[in-house]
C-alpha positions as CSV (number, residue, x, y, z in Angstrom):
1,M,0.0,0.0,0.0
2,K,3.0,2.3,-0.1
3,D,2.7,2.6,-3.9
4,K,1.3,6.0,-5.0
5,S,-1.1,4.2,-7.2
6,Q,-2.7,2.8,-4.1
7,R,-3.5,6.2,-2.6
8,W,-7.1,5.7,-3.5
9,L,-7.1,2.6,-1.3
10,W,-6.0,4.6,1.8
11,A,-8.7,7.1,1.2
12,L,-11.3,4.4,0.7
13,L,-10.3,2.4,3.8
14,I,-10.5,5.5,6.0
15,N,-13.9,6.4,4.5
16,V,-15.2,2.9,5.0
17,A,-14.2,2.6,8.6
18,L,-15.8,6.0,9.5
19,A,-18.9,5.5,7.4
20,Q,-19.5,2.0,8.9
21,A,-18.9,3.4,12.4
22,S,-21.5,6.1,11.7
23,I,-24.3,3.7,10.6
24,Y,-23.4,1.3,13.4
25,V,-23.7,4.1,16.0
26,M,-27.2,4.9,14.5
27,R,-28.6,1.4,14.2
28,P,-28.8,0.5,18.0
29,M,-29.8,4.1,18.7
30,I,-32.7,3.8,16.3
31,T,-34.1,1.0,18.4
32,Y,-33.6,3.0,21.6
33,R,-35.3,6.1,20.0
34,A,-38.3,3.9,18.9
35,L,-38.5,2.4,22.5
36,E,-38.5,5.9,23.9
37,N,-41.5,6.7,21.8
38,G,-43.4,3.6,22.9
39,A,-42.7,1.1,20.1
40,S,-43.7,-2.5,20.7
41,G,-41.5,-5.5,20.1
42,Y,-43.4,-6.1,16.9
43,Q,-42.8,-2.5,15.7
44,I,-39.1,-2.8,16.6
45,G,-38.8,-5.9,14.4
46,L,-40.7,-4.3,11.6
47,I,-38.3,-1.3,11.7
48,A,-35.4,-3.7,11.5
49,A,-37.0,-5.5,8.6
50,I,-37.5,-2.3,6.7
51,Y,-33.8,-1.5,7.0
52,A,-33.0,-4.7,5.1
53,L,-36.0,-5.0,2.8
54,V,-35.9,-1.6,1.0
55,P,-32.2,-1.9,-0.1
56,L,-33.0,-5.5,-1.2
57,I,-35.6,-4.1,-3.6
58,I,-33.2,-1.7,-5.3
59,A,-29.9,-3.6,-4.9
60,V,-29.7,-4.6,-8.6
61,Q,-30.6,-1.1,-9.8
62,M,-27.9,0.3,-7.5
63,G,-25.4,-1.7,-9.5
64,R,-26.4,0.1,-12.6
65,W,-26.2,3.5,-10.9
66,V,-22.7,2.7,-9.6
67,G,-21.7,1.8,-13.2
68,R,-23.3,4.7,-14.8
69,I,-22.6,7.5,-12.3
70,G,-19.3,6.2,-10.8
71,E,-18.2,5.2,-7.3
72,I,-17.1,8.5,-5.8
73,P,-20.4,10.3,-6.3
74,L,-22.3,7.4,-4.6
75,L,-19.8,7.2,-1.8
76,F,-20.3,10.9,-1.2
77,S,-24.1,10.6,-1.4
78,G,-24.1,7.8,1.1
79,C,-22.0,9.7,3.6
80,I,-23.9,13.0,3.2
81,S,-27.1,11.0,3.7
82,F,-25.7,9.7,7.0
83,V,-25.0,13.3,8.1
84,V,-28.6,14.4,7.3
85,L,-30.2,11.3,8.8
86,G,-28.2,11.5,12.0
87,I,-29.3,15.0,12.5
88,S,-32.9,14.1,11.6
89,F,-33.0,11.1,13.9
90,A,-32.0,13.4,16.8
91,F,-35.3,15.2,16.4
92,L,-37.7,12.4,15.4
93,N,-40.3,11.4,17.9
94,N,-42.8,9.6,15.8
95,I,-42.5,5.8,15.1
96,V,-43.7,6.1,11.5
97,A,-41.1,8.9,10.8
98,I,-38.4,6.8,12.5
99,A,-39.3,3.8,10.3
100,A,-39.2,6.0,7.1
101,A,-35.9,7.4,8.1
102,T,-34.6,3.9,8.8
103,A,-35.5,2.8,5.3
104,L,-33.5,5.8,3.9
105,A,-30.6,4.8,6.2
106,G,-30.7,1.3,4.6
107,V,-30.6,2.8,1.1
108,A,-27.7,5.2,2.1
109,H,-25.8,2.3,3.5
110,L,-26.3,0.2,0.3
111,S,-25.1,3.2,-1.7
112,N,-21.9,3.5,0.3
113,V,-21.2,-0.3,0.4
114,A,-21.9,-1.0,-3.2
115,A,-19.8,1.9,-4.4
116,S,-16.9,1.1,-2.1
117,Q,-16.8,-2.6,-3.0
118,A,-17.1,-1.7,-6.7
119,M,-14.2,0.7,-6.3
120,V,-11.9,-2.0,-4.9
121,A,-13.1,-4.4,-7.6
122,S,-12.5,-2.0,-10.5
123,R,-9.2,-0.4,-9.3
124,S,-7.3,-3.3,-7.8
125,P,-4.8,-5.2,-10.0
126,H,-5.7,-8.9,-10.4
127,E,-2.9,-10.0,-8.1
128,L,-4.0,-7.6,-5.3
129,Q,-7.7,-8.4,-5.3
130,D,-7.6,-10.8,-2.3
131,Q,-5.3,-8.5,-0.3
132,N,-7.3,-5.3,-1.0
133,F,-10.6,-6.9,-0.3
134,G,-9.1,-8.2,2.9
135,Y,-8.0,-4.7,3.9
136,F,-11.5,-3.4,2.9
137,S,-13.3,-6.0,5.1
138,F,-10.8,-5.2,8.0
139,S,-11.8,-1.5,7.8
140,T,-15.5,-2.5,7.7
141,S,-15.0,-4.7,10.8
142,M,-13.3,-1.8,12.6
143,G,-16.4,0.4,12.0
144,H,-18.7,-2.4,13.2
145,T,-16.7,-3.0,16.3
146,F,-16.0,0.5,17.5
147,G,-19.1,2.4,16.3
148,P,-21.6,0.9,18.7
149,M,-19.1,1.1,21.5
150,L,-18.4,4.8,21.0
151,G,-22.0,5.5,20.5
152,G,-23.0,3.8,23.7
153,I,-20.3,5.8,25.7
154,I,-21.4,9.1,24.2
155,A,-25.1,8.4,24.8
156,G,-24.6,7.3,28.3
157,S,-27.1,5.2,30.3
158,S,-30.0,5.9,32.6
159,G,-30.7,2.2,33.1
160,V,-32.3,0.3,30.3
161,L,-32.3,3.4,28.0
162,P,-29.6,5.8,27.0
163,K,-29.4,9.2,28.7
164,S,-29.2,10.9,25.3
165,S,-29.6,9.1,22.1
166,T,-29.6,12.6,20.5
167,S,-25.9,12.9,21.4
168,A,-25.1,9.6,19.7
169,F,-27.0,10.6,16.5
170,I,-25.1,13.9,16.3
171,F,-21.9,12.0,16.8
172,A,-22.8,9.6,13.9
173,S,-23.3,12.7,11.7
174,I,-19.9,14.0,12.6
175,L,-18.3,10.6,11.8
176,A,-20.0,10.6,8.4
177,A,-18.9,14.2,7.6
178,I,-15.2,13.3,8.5
179,A,-15.5,10.2,6.3
180,V,-15.5,12.3,3.1
181,I,-12.3,14.3,4.0
182,P,-9.8,11.6,2.8
183,F,-11.0,12.0,-0.8
184,F,-9.9,15.6,-0.7
185,L,-6.5,14.8,0.9
186,F,-5.4,12.1,-1.4
187,K,-4.6,13.1,-4.9
188,G,-5.4,10.8,-7.8
189,V,-8.5,9.3,-6.2
190,N,-10.9,10.2,-8.9
191,A,-10.6,8.1,-12.0
192,A,-11.9,9.5,-15.2
193,R,-14.1,7.3,-17.2
194,S,-15.5,8.0,-20.7
195,Q,-19.2,8.4,-21.3
196,E,-19.1,5.2,-23.4
197,E,-17.7,3.2,-20.5
198,R,-20.4,4.6,-18.2
199,D,-23.2,3.9,-20.6
200,A,-21.8,0.3,-21.1
201,A,-21.6,-0.3,-17.4
202,G,-25.1,1.2,-16.8
203,A,-26.6,-1.1,-19.5
204,I,-25.4,-4.4,-18.0
205,R,-28.1,-6.9,-17.3
206,A,-28.2,-8.8,-14.1
207,R,-29.2,-12.1,-15.7
208,D,-26.2,-12.0,-18.1
209,V,-23.8,-11.5,-15.3
210,I,-25.2,-14.2,-13.0
211,K,-24.8,-16.7,-15.8
212,R,-21.0,-16.5,-15.7
213,P,-19.3,-19.6,-14.4
214,G,-19.0,-19.6,-10.6
215,I,-20.8,-16.4,-9.9
216,K,-23.9,-18.1,-8.5
217,S,-21.8,-20.3,-6.2
218,A,-19.9,-17.3,-4.8
219,I,-23.1,-15.4,-4.2
220,W,-24.6,-18.3,-2.4
221,M,-21.5,-18.7,-0.3
222,S,-21.5,-15.0,0.6
223,L,-25.2,-15.2,1.5
224,A,-24.4,-18.1,3.9
225,V,-21.5,-16.4,5.6
226,A,-23.3,-13.0,6.0
227,S,-26.5,-14.5,7.4
228,T,-24.5,-16.9,9.7
229,N,-22.6,-13.9,11.2
230,D,-25.9,-12.0,11.7
231,V,-27.6,-15.0,13.4
232,L,-24.6,-15.5,15.7
233,V,-24.9,-12.0,17.0
234,V,-28.6,-12.5,17.8
235,I,-28.4,-16.1,19.1
236,L,-25.4,-15.9,21.4
237,P,-27.2,-13.8,24.1
238,L,-29.9,-16.4,24.1
239,V,-27.3,-19.2,24.4
240,G,-25.7,-17.4,27.3
241,T,-29.1,-17.1,29.0
242,E,-29.7,-20.8,28.7
243,L,-26.2,-21.7,29.9
244,G,-26.1,-19.1,32.7
245,I,-23.4,-17.0,31.1
246,S,-23.6,-13.3,32.0
247,P,-24.3,-10.6,29.3
248,V,-20.8,-9.1,30.0
249,V,-19.1,-12.4,29.2
250,I,-21.3,-12.9,26.1
251,G,-20.3,-9.3,25.0
252,A,-16.6,-10.3,25.4
253,I,-17.2,-13.5,23.4
254,L,-18.8,-11.4,20.6
255,S,-15.8,-9.0,20.7
256,A,-13.4,-11.9,20.5
257,R,-15.2,-13.2,17.5
258,S,-15.0,-9.8,15.7
259,A,-11.3,-9.4,16.6
260,A,-10.6,-12.9,15.1
261,A,-12.4,-11.9,11.9
262,M,-10.3,-8.7,11.7
263,I,-7.1,-10.7,12.0
264,S,-8.1,-13.1,9.2
265,R,-9.2,-10.3,6.9
266,F,-6.0,-8.4,7.5
267,S,-3.9,-11.5,6.7
268,L,-6.0,-12.7,3.7
269,G,-3.5,-11.5,1.1
270,R,-0.7,-13.4,2.7
271,L,-2.8,-16.5,3.2
272,T,-3.9,-16.7,-0.4
273,K,-0.5,-16.0,-1.8
274,R,0.9,-18.8,0.2
275,F,-1.8,-21.4,-0.1
276,G,-4.0,-20.2,-3.0
277,S,-7.5,-18.8,-3.1
278,S,-9.1,-22.2,-3.6
279,T,-7.4,-23.9,-0.7
280,V,-8.0,-21.0,1.7
281,M,-11.7,-20.8,0.7
282,N,-12.4,-24.5,0.9
283,F,-10.6,-24.9,4.2
284,S,-12.3,-22.0,5.8
285,I,-15.9,-23.0,4.9
286,V,-15.5,-26.8,5.6
287,T,-13.8,-26.2,8.9
288,S,-16.2,-23.5,9.9
289,A,-19.1,-25.9,9.3
290,L,-17.4,-28.5,11.6
291,V,-16.7,-25.9,14.3
292,L,-20.2,-24.6,14.2
293,F,-21.5,-28.1,14.7
294,A,-19.1,-28.6,17.6
295,S,-20.4,-25.3,19.2
296,T,-23.5,-27.3,20.2
297,F,-21.3,-29.0,22.8
298,A,-19.7,-25.8,24.1
299,T,-21.4,-25.5,27.5
300,T,-19.0,-23.3,29.3
301,A,-18.0,-19.7,28.7
302,I,-14.4,-20.6,28.0
303,L,-15.3,-23.3,25.4
304,L,-17.9,-21.0,23.8
305,G,-15.4,-18.2,23.6
306,V,-12.8,-20.4,22.0
307,V,-15.1,-21.9,19.3
308,M,-16.6,-18.5,18.5
309,A,-13.1,-17.0,18.0
310,I,-12.3,-19.9,15.6
311,V,-15.6,-19.4,13.8
312,G,-15.0,-15.6,13.6
313,F,-11.5,-16.2,12.1
314,L,-12.8,-18.7,9.5
315,L,-16.0,-16.8,8.5
316,G,-14.0,-13.6,8.4
317,I,-12.2,-15.1,5.3
318,G,-15.5,-15.8,3.5
319,Q,-16.8,-12.3,2.8
320,P,-13.7,-10.6,1.3
321,L,-12.7,-13.7,-0.6
322,T,-16.2,-14.0,-2.3
323,M,-15.9,-10.3,-3.2
324,S,-12.5,-11.0,-4.8
325,I,-13.9,-14.2,-6.6
326,V,-16.8,-12.4,-8.2
327,S,-14.6,-9.5,-9.2
328,K,-11.9,-11.7,-10.8
329,K,-14.5,-13.6,-12.8
330,T,-16.2,-10.6,-14.5
331,P,-15.0,-7.9,-16.9
332,I,-14.4,-4.5,-15.4
333,E,-17.6,-3.0,-16.7
334,E,-19.7,-5.7,-15.0
335,R,-18.1,-5.5,-11.6
336,A,-20.5,-2.9,-10.1
337,M,-23.4,-5.1,-11.1
338,V,-21.9,-8.3,-9.8
339,I,-21.0,-6.6,-6.5
340,S,-24.6,-5.5,-6.2
341,L,-25.9,-9.0,-7.0
342,R,-23.8,-10.3,-4.2
343,L,-25.1,-7.6,-1.8
344,F,-28.7,-8.6,-2.9
345,G,-27.9,-12.2,-1.9
346,N,-26.5,-11.0,1.5
347,R,-29.6,-8.9,2.2
348,L,-31.9,-11.8,1.2
349,G,-30.0,-14.2,3.5
350,Q,-30.0,-11.7,6.4
351,F,-33.7,-11.5,6.1
352,M,-34.6,-15.1,5.6
353,V,-32.1,-17.1,7.6
354,P,-32.9,-15.5,11.0
355,L,-36.5,-16.6,10.4
356,G,-35.3,-20.1,10.0
357,A,-33.2,-19.8,13.1
358,G,-36.2,-18.6,15.1
359,A,-38.2,-21.6,13.9
360,L,-35.4,-24.0,15.1
361,T,-35.0,-22.3,18.5
362,A,-38.7,-22.6,19.5
363,P,-38.9,-26.5,19.5
364,F,-35.3,-27.5,19.9
365,G,-33.5,-24.7,21.9
366,S,-30.8,-22.3,20.9
367,G,-28.1,-25.0,20.5
368,A,-30.0,-26.4,17.5
369,V,-29.2,-23.1,15.6
370,F,-25.6,-24.1,15.5
371,V,-26.5,-27.3,13.8
372,G,-28.7,-25.5,11.3
373,L,-25.9,-22.9,10.6
374,S,-23.4,-25.7,10.1
375,A,-25.7,-27.4,7.6
376,L,-26.2,-24.1,5.8
377,I,-22.5,-23.5,5.5
378,D,-21.8,-27.1,4.5
379,R,-24.5,-26.9,1.8
380,K,-23.0,-23.8,0.3
381,S,-19.5,-25.3,0.5
382,T,-20.8,-28.2,-1.6
383,R,-22.0,-25.7,-4.2
384,L,-18.7,-24.0,-4.2
385,N,-16.6,-27.2,-4.3
386,S,-18.6,-28.2,-7.4
387,S,-17.1,-25.1,-9.0
388,H,-13.6,-26.0,-7.8
389,E,-12.1,-25.9,-11.3
390,W,-12.8,-22.2,-11.9
391,I,-11.6,-21.2,-8.4
392,S,-8.4,-23.1,-8.8
393,R,-7.6,-21.1,-12.0
394,M,-7.6,-17.8,-10.1
């Protein structure tokens, strides 16, 4: 990353860390603000679903916009939207208005994520795709890890609710505003593209892209990894309750899982250079399926912490490597679209898989979710291994 040609990557990584921190300050505070205004559990769930569903509807179209308009304008629009939304949330005291603003936050997040991933895909040399997507995911993890923590500290606590969710929302706006600064400090970030290139990228059809060899398998794998990570965040507090593990310890276990994912993502370039993309991907998904199944037997805090750290490390590999895979297997003009298709799959999984997890928990207990997630990962690994030939050529 010392090469001057990689200055755009420095700017992007700083932007991504701050932008993700901004939205992850807002997300828990949206729940608190809704509770402060008398929202029921059903309404809280509906607001959360709206955040995922609205971007799901426009994900494919977002790929066309990124191709036609370019990455930088959509990165800016996402960050500026976070600024406006953070200030707006600070003054919203109506559940319907909160839900509407949450939908807009989901769209702004999609804009930022789709544009930033497309930027890595289109500007990284073939031999640096794995490494750069690993760095990208590392920065994303930083935002996810430290955003809620800082937001909680700034909001303070008056028991079960924050003292001032307004302060946290304003802080989120400040983070988003700072996120655009790197693009003014690093020269050579904006890459000129001809109108013909923009028109060609904007005219790409999703069904043509998804027919390319290996793309479906990579999207399915990404869906499985993203939804598994989401379910683990939700299910671990329930597991802790059943096993008598305190919330503080469960929080530490979740932090250990995130830290392990950050380590694997930062090391991804070295791992794939040494062992190859195919070996690293296959090992991570098969082993994570086995460890998830073994998690059913982790009945103490120490054992649960160890297996979750291992799972975090292994699943941390899946997301950036699937980004790299779909990028390598498509021409440059199709990369914005294929990235958006991958995000569509992630959003769909993050909406559907938790419903299945809830269905398993009711009759069989929270431990059954680990078995279900293991089966999900194993199923997707079978799909991916069936495409082993095209992966091994990368």
